[in-house]
Structure formats: C-alpha cells, structure tokens
C-alpha positions, 0 to 999 in steps of 0.5 A, spaced: 587 515 141 582 516 134 580 523 134 577 527 128 574 535 127 569 538 129 567 543 125 563 550 129 560 554 124 561 562 125 558 565 120 552 561 114 552 562 106 546 566 107 545 571 101 545 577 106 553 574 108 555 574 100 555 566 100 561 566 105 562 562 111 566 562 116 568 555 121 573 554 125 575 546 125 578 544 132 579 537 134 573 534 137 577 529 143 580 535 146 576 535 152 577 529 154 584 529 151 586 535 157 588 539 151 590 546 154 585 551 153 586 555 146 584 562 149 585 566 142 579 562 139 575 561 144 575 568 143 574 569 136 567 563 137 564 569 143 565 576 139 562 571 132 555 570 137 558 562 138 561 561 145 565 554 144 571 552 149 576 550 144 582 545 147 588 545 143 589 547 136 584 550 132 584 553 124 578 557 121 577 558 114 572 561 109 567 558 104 565 561 097 557 556 097 551 559 093 548 551 091 552 552 084 558 554 086 563 552 092 571 554 093 575 556 099 577 563 100 583 567 104 582 567 111 587 572 113 590 574 119 586 581 119 580 576 119 583 574 126 582 581 128 577 583 134 574 588 130 575 584 123 568 586 120 566 578 120 566 578 126 561 584 127 556 581 122 557 574 125 555 577 132 549 580 129 547 573 125 548 569 130 543 573 136 539 573 131 538 567 129 538 564 135 531 569 136 528 566 131 529 559 134 525 561 140 
C-alpha cells in the first residue's frame, strides 16, 4: 500500500512569527488504513487553531524561512506542552487568518 505524508501547517513563517513555521506531518491515508486516533496530535492541532483528525503517527517540525534563509530548528518535548508559547500565539494567528479569509 502506497502512502505519503500530509503536511499540516500549524504556524506560518511570517514576520510576526519571527519567520518560524511549525508543521505537523501525518500519514495521508491514516483514516483509510483505519489507524488508531492519535489523541495527543489531535489535541495539539486543536490548541493551535487547526483542528485535524490524526490517525496513526505524527511528528512536528519547526523551520526558519524568511525567503533568504531556510533551516530546521529544534522542536522539543517542552513545545508539546499545552501551555507552550507557540501554541498560544498560533491559535490567535490562525483565528485571525480564518477571519480574514471570510
């Protein structure tokens, strides 16, 4: 069975985010494969303002991208905490983005 990774952007690399983006990488066929629900990944995406049903494994990555430079940055276990600073700002930014797209 072929499968690939779906990239779910949780934080976009904008000036207000210091050009740091955070993405969640999940199996794009997780539902079709009937993989178990990943409660923690679902909770993190919900807390970031991007509710996503995640089935199976997920991982998170942080990248710096200001159009001139690009590089991976650490994403630690502390960043998975429900009170992580990036989560709080992501929820606000995603709420604003949804309001602006309506």
